[in-house]
C-alpha positions as CSV (number, residue, x, y, z in Angstrom):
1,M,-18.9,-8.4,29.0
2,D,-22.1,-9.0,27.1
3,C,-21.7,-12.7,26.7
4,R,-24.4,-14.8,28.4
5,G,-22.3,-17.9,29.0
6,C,-21.6,-17.1,32.7
7,G,-23.3,-19.1,35.4
8,N,-23.5,-18.7,39.2
9,L,-19.9,-19.9,39.9
10,N,-17.4,-17.9,42.0
11,L,-15.4,-15.3,40.0
12,M,-12.3,-17.3,39.1
13,R,-14.1,-20.5,38.4
14,R,-16.8,-18.7,36.6
15,A,-14.3,-16.9,34.3
16,K,-12.4,-20.1,33.5
17,A,-15.6,-22.0,32.8
18,H,-17.1,-19.2,30.8
19,Y,-14.4,-19.2,28.2
20,Q,-15.0,-22.9,27.6
21,T,-18.8,-22.7,27.1
22,I,-20.5,-23.0,23.8
23,A,-22.4,-19.8,24.4
24,H,-19.1,-17.8,24.7
25,R,-17.7,-19.3,21.6
26,R,-20.8,-18.4,19.6
27,W,-20.6,-14.9,21.0
28,E,-16.9,-14.7,20.0
29,E,-17.8,-15.9,16.4
30,E,-20.6,-13.3,16.2
31,K,-18.3,-10.5,17.3
32,A,-15.6,-11.6,14.8
33,E,-18.2,-11.6,11.9
34,E,-19.4,-8.1,12.9
35,A,-15.8,-6.9,13.0
36,E,-15.2,-8.2,9.5
37,E,-18.4,-6.6,8.2
38,N,-17.6,-3.2,9.8
39,S,-13.9,-3.1,9.2
40,P,-12.7,-0.5,6.7
41,S,-11.5,-1.7,3.4
42,P,-7.8,-2.1,3.1
43,P,-5.9,0.9,1.6
44,P,-5.4,0.7,-2.1
45,S,-2.1,-0.6,-3.3
46,P,0.3,2.0,-4.7
47,D,0.5,2.3,-8.5
48,L,4.0,1.2,-9.3
49,R,3.7,1.7,-13.1
50,P,6.5,3.8,-14.6
51,I,5.6,7.4,-15.3
52,V,6.4,9.0,-18.7
53,V,7.1,12.7,-18.6
54,T,7.1,14.6,-21.8
55,V,8.9,18.0,-21.7
56,F,8.4,20.5,-24.5
57,S,11.2,23.0,-24.8
58,A,10.7,26.5,-26.0
59,P,11.3,27.2,-29.7
60,P,14.7,28.7,-30.4
61,A,14.8,32.4,-30.2
62,E,14.8,34.0,-33.6
63,D,16.0,37.5,-34.4
64,L,12.6,39.1,-34.5
65,P,12.5,42.8,-35.7
66,S,11.8,45.3,-33.0
67,F,8.6,47.4,-32.9
68,S,10.6,50.5,-34.1
69,E,12.0,48.6,-37.1
70,L,8.5,47.5,-38.1
71,E,7.3,51.1,-37.9
72,M,10.0,52.2,-40.3
73,D,9.0,49.6,-42.9
74,L,5.5,51.1,-43.0
75,D,5.1,54.0,-45.3
76,P,3.0,56.8,-43.8
77,P,0.0,57.8,-45.8
78,T,0.6,60.5,-48.3
79,P,-1.9,62.5,-50.3
80,K,-0.8,60.6,-53.4
81,N,-1.4,57.2,-51.7
82,V,-4.8,58.4,-50.4
83,S,-5.9,59.7,-53.8
84,Q,-4.8,56.4,-55.5
85,A,-6.9,54.5,-53.0
86,V,-9.9,56.6,-53.8
87,L,-9.4,56.0,-57.5
88,D,-9.1,52.3,-57.0
89,K,-12.3,52.2,-55.0
90,D,-14.4,53.6,-57.9
91,R,-12.6,51.5,-60.6
92,V,-14.4,48.6,-62.3
93,I,-12.4,45.5,-62.7
94,P,-12.6,44.0,-66.2
95,D,-13.5,40.3,-66.4
96,S,-10.0,39.5,-67.6
97,E,-8.5,40.7,-64.3
98,E,-10.9,38.8,-62.0
99,D,-9.6,35.9,-60.0
100,E,-10.5,32.5,-61.3
101,D,-11.5,31.5,-57.7
102,D,-14.3,34.1,-57.7
103,I,-16.1,32.3,-60.5
104,L,-18.1,29.4,-59.3
């Protein structure tokens, strides 16, 4: 016990008298203040607000063509298609066929 309120009384009388002294009461008050300053803060109160959960479902499955069906739609290059592409590359487009958006 660190309190300095004890005198030279015998043990039982000294303890009884000690708890009634002003020095002991001041010491108790100091210890209570220290405990308040050093005590941890109270735990935060739980958040009781309602929670909104938004669930996005997958889009409905559509009948998408398979990869083999897509390949069948594509025409393989033929010599005729290739020669047409070469001719179109060298062709000059007349002004009447140009897009209106190109003219600014």
